[in-house]
C-alpha positions as CSV (number, residue, x, y, z in Angstrom):
1,M,7.5,28.0,-11.5
2,P,9.0,27.3,-8.3
3,L,6.7,25.5,-5.8
4,S,6.3,26.7,-2.4
5,K,6.6,24.4,0.7
6,D,2.9,24.1,1.0
7,D,2.6,22.8,-2.6
8,K,5.5,20.2,-2.1
9,D,4.0,18.7,0.9
10,E,0.4,18.5,-0.8
11,I,1.9,16.9,-3.9
12,R,4.0,14.5,-1.5
13,E,0.8,13.5,0.2
14,L,-1.0,13.1,-3.1
15,I,2.0,10.9,-4.5
16,A,2.0,8.7,-1.3
17,T,-1.7,8.2,-1.7
18,E,-1.5,7.1,-5.3
19,M,1.5,4.9,-4.4
20,K,-0.4,3.0,-1.8
21,K,-3.5,2.5,-4.3
22,A,-1.1,1.3,-6.8
23,V,0.5,-1.4,-4.6
24,K,-3.2,-2.5,-3.4
25,A,-4.2,-3.0,-7.2
26,A,-0.9,-4.7,-8.1
27,V,-1.5,-7.3,-5.2
28,N,-5.0,-7.8,-6.2
29,G,-3.9,-8.5,-9.9
30,V,-1.6,-11.0,-8.3
31,L,-4.0,-12.7,-6.3
32,N,-6.6,-12.8,-9.0
33,A,-4.4,-13.9,-11.8
34,P,-6.1,-16.5,-14.2
35,I,-4.4,-19.9,-14.3
36,Q,-2.5,-20.4,-17.2
37,L,-3.5,-23.2,-19.9
38,H,-0.2,-25.3,-19.5
39,E,-0.7,-25.0,-15.7
40,I,-4.3,-26.4,-15.5
41,Y,-3.4,-29.8,-14.7
42,T,-0.9,-29.2,-11.9
43,A,-2.9,-26.2,-10.6
44,M,-6.1,-28.4,-9.9
45,S,-4.0,-31.1,-8.1
46,P,-3.8,-30.9,-4.1
47,E,-0.1,-29.9,-4.6
48,G,-0.9,-27.1,-7.1
49,R,-3.6,-25.7,-4.6
50,Q,-1.2,-25.8,-1.7
51,A,1.4,-24.0,-3.9
52,R,-1.2,-21.5,-5.0
53,E,-2.1,-20.8,-1.5
54,E,1.7,-20.4,-0.2
55,R,2.2,-18.0,-2.9
56,N,-1.1,-16.0,-2.2
57,K,0.1,-15.7,1.3
58,L,3.5,-14.5,0.7
59,V,2.0,-11.8,-1.8
60,R,-0.3,-10.8,1.0
61,E,2.4,-10.3,3.3
62,I,4.5,-8.5,1.1
63,G,1.6,-6.3,0.1
64,D,0.5,-5.5,3.5
65,A,3.9,-4.6,4.5
66,T,4.5,-2.4,1.6
67,V,1.0,-0.7,2.1
68,K,1.8,-0.1,5.8
69,S,5.1,1.7,4.7
70,F,3.2,3.8,2.3
71,E,0.5,4.7,5.0
72,A,3.3,5.9,7.2
73,I,4.5,8.1,4.4
74,E,1.1,9.3,3.8
75,R,0.6,10.1,7.6
76,E,3.9,12.1,7.8
77,A,2.5,14.1,4.6
78,Q,-0.7,14.7,6.0
79,A,1.0,15.9,9.1
80,R,3.3,18.4,7.5
81,V,0.3,19.8,5.6
82,V,-1.8,20.2,8.9
83,E,1.5,21.1,11.2
84,K,1.3,24.8,9.7
85,T,-2.1,25.3,11.2
86,D,-2.3,22.9,14.2
87,P,1.0,21.4,15.4
88,A,-1.0,19.4,18.2
89,R,-3.1,17.9,15.4
90,A,-0.2,17.0,13.3
91,E,1.5,15.2,16.2
92,R,-1.7,13.2,16.6
93,I,-1.8,12.1,12.7
94,R,1.9,11.1,13.2
95,N,1.3,9.0,16.2
96,F,-2.0,7.6,15.1
97,V,-1.3,4.0,13.5
98,P,-4.6,2.1,12.8
99,T,-5.0,-1.6,13.7
100,F,-7.8,-3.7,12.6
């Protein structure tokens, strides 16, 4: 069964949304990972805490960059779906990048 262009655009949007959710879940999994038994002594030391904080900072930075790229893909997919009925709104969707 061949898919229409509209179907492909909607599937693209769904995939981008799910990929973004998967990255967020993976980042949360890494940030909230339990301390391994063999690392308990070193993890509780000041050096261990500092190393863990540095790792968490790096994970957050990589996760944020990845999520932002998936959000751009998702915006483009949403714009493609909307473009057929409202081209002006599609351009607003493409150009709108939320900042917090």
